[in-house]
C-alpha positions as CSV (number, residue, x, y, z in Angstrom):
1,M,75.1,-59.1,-106.1
2,A,78.5,-60.3,-105.1
3,K,78.8,-63.3,-102.9
4,K,79.9,-62.6,-99.3
5,T,83.3,-63.7,-98.1
6,E,83.5,-65.9,-95.1
7,K,85.0,-63.0,-93.2
8,E,82.0,-60.8,-94.1
9,K,79.6,-63.5,-93.0
10,M,81.6,-63.9,-89.7
11,L,81.5,-60.1,-89.0
12,G,77.8,-60.1,-89.8
13,G,77.0,-62.8,-87.3
14,E,76.0,-65.3,-90.1
15,L,77.1,-68.9,-90.5
16,Y,80.6,-69.0,-91.8
17,I,83.6,-71.4,-92.2
18,A,86.5,-70.3,-90.1
19,D,89.4,-72.0,-91.9
20,C,89.0,-70.0,-95.2
21,P,92.3,-68.4,-96.5
22,E,91.4,-64.8,-95.4
23,L,90.4,-65.7,-91.8
24,S,93.4,-68.1,-91.6
25,A,95.7,-65.3,-92.5
26,D,94.0,-63.0,-90.0
27,N,94.5,-65.7,-87.3
28,R,98.2,-66.1,-88.2
29,Y,98.7,-62.4,-87.9
30,I,97.1,-62.2,-84.4
31,S,99.0,-65.4,-83.4
32,R,102.3,-63.7,-84.2
33,W,101.1,-60.6,-82.3
34,L,100.1,-62.7,-79.3
35,D,103.6,-64.3,-79.3
36,R,105.0,-60.8,-79.0
37,Y,102.5,-59.5,-76.4
38,N,102.7,-62.5,-74.2
39,E,106.5,-61.9,-73.8
40,T,105.8,-58.5,-72.2
41,N,105.7,-59.4,-68.5
42,T,108.6,-57.1,-67.7
43,H,107.3,-54.3,-69.9
44,T,105.6,-51.2,-68.6
45,Q,101.9,-50.7,-69.0
46,A,102.6,-47.9,-71.6
47,E,104.7,-50.3,-73.7
48,R,101.9,-52.9,-73.6
49,Q,99.3,-50.2,-74.4
50,S,101.2,-49.4,-77.6
51,L,101.1,-53.1,-78.6
52,L,97.3,-53.3,-77.9
53,E,96.7,-50.3,-80.1
54,E,98.4,-52.3,-83.0
55,A,95.8,-55.1,-82.8
56,F,92.5,-53.9,-81.3
57,A,89.7,-51.8,-82.8
58,H,89.8,-49.3,-80.0
59,V,92.0,-49.0,-76.9
60,G,91.2,-46.3,-74.3
61,K,93.7,-44.6,-72.1
62,G,95.4,-46.6,-69.3
63,V,94.3,-50.0,-70.5
64,N,96.2,-52.9,-68.8
65,I,96.0,-56.5,-69.9
66,R,98.4,-58.7,-68.0
67,P,100.0,-61.5,-70.1
68,S,99.2,-64.2,-70.9
69,F,96.3,-63.2,-73.0
70,H,94.5,-64.9,-75.9
71,C,92.1,-63.8,-78.6
72,D,90.9,-64.9,-82.1
73,Y,91.4,-61.8,-84.2
74,G,91.9,-58.7,-82.0
75,Y,90.2,-56.3,-84.5
76,N,86.8,-56.9,-83.0
77,I,87.8,-55.8,-79.5
78,S,87.1,-52.3,-78.2
79,L,88.2,-51.3,-74.7
80,G,87.3,-48.1,-72.8
81,D,89.6,-46.1,-70.6
82,G,91.2,-47.8,-67.6
83,V,90.1,-51.3,-68.5
84,F,92.0,-54.0,-66.6
85,L,92.2,-57.7,-67.5
86,N,94.2,-60.0,-65.2
87,F,96.3,-63.0,-66.2
88,N,95.1,-65.7,-68.6
89,C,92.0,-64.0,-70.0
90,V,90.5,-65.3,-73.3
91,I,88.4,-63.3,-75.7
92,L,87.0,-65.2,-78.7
93,D,86.2,-62.2,-80.8
94,V,84.7,-63.5,-84.0
95,V,82.3,-60.5,-83.7
96,K,82.4,-57.4,-81.6
97,V,83.4,-57.4,-77.9
98,T,83.0,-54.0,-76.2
99,I,84.2,-53.4,-72.7
100,G,83.4,-50.1,-71.0
101,D,85.6,-47.7,-69.0
102,K,87.1,-48.8,-65.7
103,T,85.8,-52.4,-66.0
104,Q,88.0,-54.9,-64.1
105,I,88.2,-58.5,-65.2
106,G,89.8,-61.2,-63.0
107,P,92.2,-63.9,-64.0
108,G,91.1,-66.7,-66.2
109,V,87.9,-65.0,-67.4
110,Q,86.6,-66.1,-70.8
111,L,84.5,-63.9,-73.1
112,L,83.1,-66.2,-75.8
113,T,81.3,-64.7,-78.8
114,A,81.9,-67.8,-80.9
115,D,78.9,-70.2,-81.2
116,H,78.0,-73.3,-83.1
117,P,74.8,-74.5,-84.8
118,R,72.5,-76.8,-82.9
119,D,72.0,-78.7,-86.1
120,P,74.5,-81.6,-86.4
121,G,74.6,-81.4,-90.2
122,Q,75.7,-77.7,-90.1
123,R,78.4,-78.5,-87.5
124,E,79.6,-81.4,-89.7
125,R,80.1,-78.8,-92.5
126,M,82.3,-76.8,-90.1
127,L,79.9,-73.9,-89.9
128,E,79.9,-71.6,-86.9
129,F,78.7,-68.1,-86.1
130,G,79.1,-65.4,-83.5
131,R,77.0,-63.2,-81.2
132,P,78.5,-60.0,-79.8
133,I,79.3,-59.4,-76.1
134,S,78.9,-55.9,-74.6
135,I,80.1,-55.1,-71.0
136,G,79.3,-51.7,-69.5
137,K,81.3,-49.3,-67.4
138,N,82.7,-50.0,-64.0
139,V,81.8,-53.7,-64.1
140,W,83.7,-56.2,-62.0
141,I,84.0,-59.8,-63.3
142,G,85.5,-62.3,-60.8
143,G,88.2,-64.8,-61.7
144,G,87.2,-67.8,-63.8
145,A,83.9,-66.4,-65.0
146,I,82.6,-67.3,-68.4
147,I,80.6,-64.9,-70.5
148,L,78.6,-66.7,-73.2
149,P,77.8,-65.5,-76.7
150,G,75.3,-62.6,-77.1
151,V,75.4,-61.4,-73.4
152,M,75.1,-57.8,-72.5
153,I,76.2,-56.7,-69.0
154,G,75.1,-53.3,-67.7
155,D,77.1,-50.6,-65.9
156,N,78.3,-51.3,-62.4
157,A,77.3,-54.9,-62.4
158,L,79.3,-57.5,-60.4
159,I,79.8,-61.1,-61.8
160,G,80.8,-63.6,-59.1
161,A,84.0,-65.7,-59.6
162,G,83.4,-68.9,-61.5
163,S,80.0,-67.8,-62.8
164,V,78.7,-68.9,-66.2
165,V,76.7,-65.9,-67.6
166,N,74.3,-67.1,-70.3
167,R,71.8,-64.2,-70.2
168,D,71.9,-60.4,-70.0
169,V,72.8,-58.8,-66.7
170,P,71.1,-55.5,-65.7
171,A,73.0,-52.4,-64.5
172,N,74.0,-52.6,-60.8
173,A,73.1,-56.3,-60.5
174,V,75.1,-58.9,-58.7
175,V,75.0,-62.3,-60.4
176,M,76.7,-65.6,-59.5
177,G,76.5,-69.3,-60.1
178,N,76.2,-71.7,-62.9
179,P,74.1,-70.6,-64.6
180,A,74.5,-67.1,-63.1
181,R,71.4,-65.7,-61.3
182,E,70.8,-62.3,-59.9
183,R,71.0,-62.1,-56.1
184,P,68.0,-60.5,-54.4
185,D,70.2,-58.0,-52.6
186,S,71.9,-56.9,-55.8
187,D,71.6,-53.2,-55.1
188,R,73.4,-53.6,-51.7
189,H,76.5,-52.0,-53.0
190,S,74.6,-48.8,-53.9
191,R,72.7,-48.5,-50.6
192,S,74.0,-46.8,-47.6
193,K,73.4,-48.1,-44.1
194,T,71.1,-46.1,-41.9
């Protein structure tokens, strides 16, 4: 059986070394692409959409990411229709990041799939790994929130500004804080007043 490349290990969520030649080349490619993309402040949404389609795994209709934007590779990012990311968002996409239709993400939000071993010996050998992030449809993530590795966020959830999300968020929930916790009145936005 052939030995796995570092890229294959990364994509599989296994321990890998990020500065191997293949991943370094991928990072140089996306860095050049980011240089181009982050100069598009005066471009139309359609012009930026075309650039996003060059780099990402999937880009739905009407996606709008306002520059500046940063990511590790691009090819692990899938965006549904009408996704909006405001200024200065970061996606560390060493594994899959999926964002559902009509999700809105505030400025300065970080989606971090990259993780590091707890064992200091493994860290000393420069090993790391990733855990995917999945965000449902019609989610609203407030400015400055941080979504940690392996988190899944259900449809229609709301993440308060500045929250650090370290566990899964159910559909229709409202979470906030550090660490983010569900509010008891989470379903308030789906209830009508009587």
